[in-house]
C-alpha positions in Angstrom: 0.0 0.0 0.0 1.4 3.4 -0.9 2.5 5.5 2.0 -0.1 8.2 1.3 -2.9 5.6 2.2 -1.6 4.7 5.6 -4.0 7.1 7.4 -7.1 5.8 5.6 -9.9 4.3 7.6 -11.9 2.9 4.8 -10.8 0.4 2.1 -12.3 -1.5 -0.7 -12.7 -5.2 0.0 -10.4 -6.1 -2.9 -7.6 -4.1 -1.1 -7.9 -6.0 2.2 -6.0 -9.3 2.7 -6.8 -9.8 6.4 -9.3 -8.1 8.7 -8.9 -8.3 12.4 -11.5 -7.4 15.0 -10.9 -7.2 18.8 -14.1 -8.2 20.5 -15.4 -6.2 23.4 -18.7 -6.6 25.2 -20.1 -3.6 23.3 -19.0 -4.9 19.9 -19.5 -8.7 20.2 -22.6 -9.0 18.1 -21.3 -6.7 15.4 -17.9 -8.5 15.2 -19.3 -12.0 15.2 -22.3 -11.5 13.0 -22.6 -8.2 11.1 -19.0 -7.7 10.2 -18.5 -11.3 9.3 -21.2 -11.1 6.7 -20.1 -7.7 5.4 -16.5 -8.8 5.1 -17.5 -11.9 3.2 -19.7 -9.9 0.9 -16.8 -7.6 0.2 -14.6 -10.6 -0.7 -12.1 -10.3 2.2 -10.4 -13.7 2.3 -9.3 -13.8 5.9 -10.9 -12.6 9.1 -9.6 -12.9 12.7 -11.6 -12.5 15.9 -9.4 -11.6 18.9 -11.0 -12.1 22.3 -10.1 -12.1 26.0 -11.9 -15.1 27.3 -11.2 -14.5 31.0 -9.5 -11.7 32.9 -5.8 -12.4 33.4 -5.7 -14.8 30.4 -4.0 -14.4 27.1 -6.2 -13.5 24.1 -7.6 -16.2 21.9 -7.7 -15.8 18.1 -10.2 -17.5 15.9 -9.1 -17.6 12.3 -11.7 -17.6 9.4 -11.2 -18.1 5.7 -13.7 -17.2 3.0 -15.2 -20.3 1.4 -15.4 -20.2 -2.4 -18.3 -22.7 -2.2 -20.5 -20.8 0.3 -19.3 -17.2 0.1 -19.1 -17.2 3.9 -16.3 -17.2 6.3 -15.5 -20.6 7.9 -13.5 -21.1 11.0 -10.2 -22.8 10.3 -8.7 -22.7 13.8 -8.9 -21.4 17.3 -5.6 -20.4 18.8 -4.9 -19.8 22.5 -1.2 -19.7 23.1 0.3 -19.2 19.6 -1.1 -18.2 16.2 0.9 -19.9 13.6 -0.6 -19.9 10.1 0.6 -19.9 6.5 -2.4 -18.0 5.0 -2.6 -15.2 3.9 1.1 -15.4 4.5 3.3 -16.9 7.2 2.4 -15.4 10.6 3.7 -16.6 14.0 2.5 -14.7 17.1 3.2 -15.8 20.6 0.0 -14.8 22.4 1.6 -15.5 25.8 4.1 -12.7 25.1 1.3 -10.1 25.0 1.2 -8.1 28.2 -2.4 -7.8 29.6 -3.0 -4.4 30.9 
């Protein structure tokens, strides 16, 4: 992405490789339902939901991939200690290294 676009808040679906939402109590329904459908309709291939399941725990990350058959996102994994995936490109995140504030 060109440097001039870094401050943008809105992108076309074709320009987004991975969308990540951090779930909070106020946004849970939007992140799990509304945004999942909107991102799928926009053609965004990968969607992650990050959530704190319990206070004092590390975040969990659920990884979704857009299904060519259904046009909907399907869960391809739930990660609790480490996110290690090869799509959309190699990513390895140690969730236990994240400092909970």
